[in-house]
N, C-alpha and C positions, 0 to 999 in steps of 0.2 A: 414546793419548797426545795427542790434540788438547787436552784439557783443561790440560796442562802448558804448550804453546805459548800458549794463550790467557791463562793466568795470568801468564806472563813479560811479555807486552804490557800487560795490565791493571795489574799491580803496577809496572812501571816507569812508566806514565802517572799513576798514582795517586800517586806520589813525585814528579812532576814533573821526572824525568831524561829526558835525550834517549838515544837508542841508544847513542851515542857515551859518555856518561857511564857507562851501565851495561857496556858493553863494558871500559872502562878499569877499573871495579871487578872485573871478572871476568879480566882478562889476556887478552882476545880481540879480535877485530876487530868494528867496527860490521856489517860486512856479515854476519857470524855471528849476531848479535843478530837482525838483520834476518830471516835464514834461520828462525830460531827463531820470530819472530813471525809469519811468513809461511807457516809450516807446512810448510817445505820441508826442515827438519832438525829432530831431536830431540836436545837435549843429552845426553852420556853421563853415566852416574851421579855421577861426581866433580863434573862441573859442575852438575848438578842440586842436589847436597848445596851446593855454593858457592851457587848462586842461592838456595836457601831460606835460607841464613845470611845473605847480603846483603841480602834483603827482610825478615829478621828473622821469618820464619814456620815453623811447624812442618812438616817434611819431608813427613810424611803428608798433611797438609791441601793442601799445595802441589801434590802429585801426583795427588790423588784428587778435590778439591773444585773446582767452578768458583766461584772466589772473588768474581768480579763478580756471579753471581747471589746468591751468600749475602750479599753486601753490600747488594745490592738488597732483599732479602727483610727483612735486619735493620734497615735505614733505613725500610722502608715499614710496618714492625710498630709501631702505636700501641695503647696501652693507654687504655682509658676508665675513669676513676674514676667509681664508681658510690657 
């Protein structure tokens, strides 16, 4: 489940949101968001679905793919025209 926790922090930061802003969008406390990002808690299923919807990302990608690494790979891929 560490990918989920990592993705929460990565997606929040990539959107320029504070933990408080994300918490307000989800109807939870800032400390709960911090607990998710610090690997001290994992969101329940209903909250995972709301997180994916809030971040506008496919649920399966959100829970299974390390999005930060995927983004780095995507951004570092360059094509050479011949």
